[in-house]
N, C-alpha and C positions, 0 to 999 in steps of 0.2 A: 933802418926801418925794414929792409928786406930780410934782415936776419930774424926778426920777430914775426914776420908775415906768415911763414909756413906753420910754426907751432901754434899760432893764434888761429889760423884757418883750420888746422886739425882739431883743436879744442872746440871750436865752434861746430864742426861737423860731428864731433862725438856727442856734444851736448844736445844738438838738434835730433840726432839719431836716437839718443837715450830718451829725450822727451817724447818723440813720436811713438816709440815702442811703449813707453809707460802710459801715454794717453790712450793708445789703442787698447791695451789690456784693461786699463782702468774702466773705460767705457764699456768694453765687452762684458766685463764682470759686473758692472753696475746696472746693465739693463738685461742681463741673461735671466731667462725665466726660471732656470733650475736652481738659481741661488736666491730665490725669494725668501725661503725660510732662514737661511743664513743671513741675509741682508736685514731681516727683522731683528735677529739677535745681535749681530755684530756691526750693524749700520754700514759705515764706509770702510771698515777694517778689511774685508775681503778684497774689494777692488784695489785698495792701496797696497795690500800685501802681494797680490797677483801682479800688479803693474811693476812693483819694485822688484819682485823676483825675476821677472822677464829681463829687466835692465841689468840685474846682477848676473844672470846667465850670460847675457851678451857680452858684458865687459870682462867677465873672467875668461870667456873663450877668446876674446881679442888679446887679453893679457898673455895667455899662453901662446898665442900666435907669434907675438913680438919677441918671444924668448927661445924659439926654435930656430937655431942658427942655420942649419942646412935649408930649411924652408925659406927663411929670410933671404938667404943668399940667392936662392932660385927666384924668389918673387921680385927681388930688386930689379931684375931684368925684364919684368912684364909690365903690363899696363896698370897693374894693382898698385905699384909704386906711386902712382899719381894721387892716390887716395889715402894710403897708409904710409906714414913716413918711416920706412925701414931703415933709413940711414940714421935716424935718431930713435932707435928702439928702446933704449933705456929711458929717455925722457917720455916717450909715448907710453911705456909701461907704467911710469909713475902717474901720468895723468889718468890713465885708465883705472889705476888703483884708487886714486882719490875719488873718481866718479863712482866706483863701486862701494867705497866706504860711505859716500853720501847717501846712496840708495839703500845701503844696509841700514842706515839710521832712520829711513822712512819706515 
């Protein structure tokens, strides 16, 4: 059970962070006054596209972070290691890639 606890917790953190970013940008572009004309034409396309683009930007930056060996080696010794699983960087890289692929589909 403890072997699966850390990856599952990391996956939940990533999904929650992705959802919150998507939701924030979706609502921001849905109610923004400067996008009234675009909303009339594209309906919900603009908010969905901007929300998904924000999540994709975040996930790709996290993906690159997990593959920088010198940075990973340094960050393993800091408090950041509590939130990002640097010891399982390949697995975390794959989880982030699947999350980015999902939001690319949106």
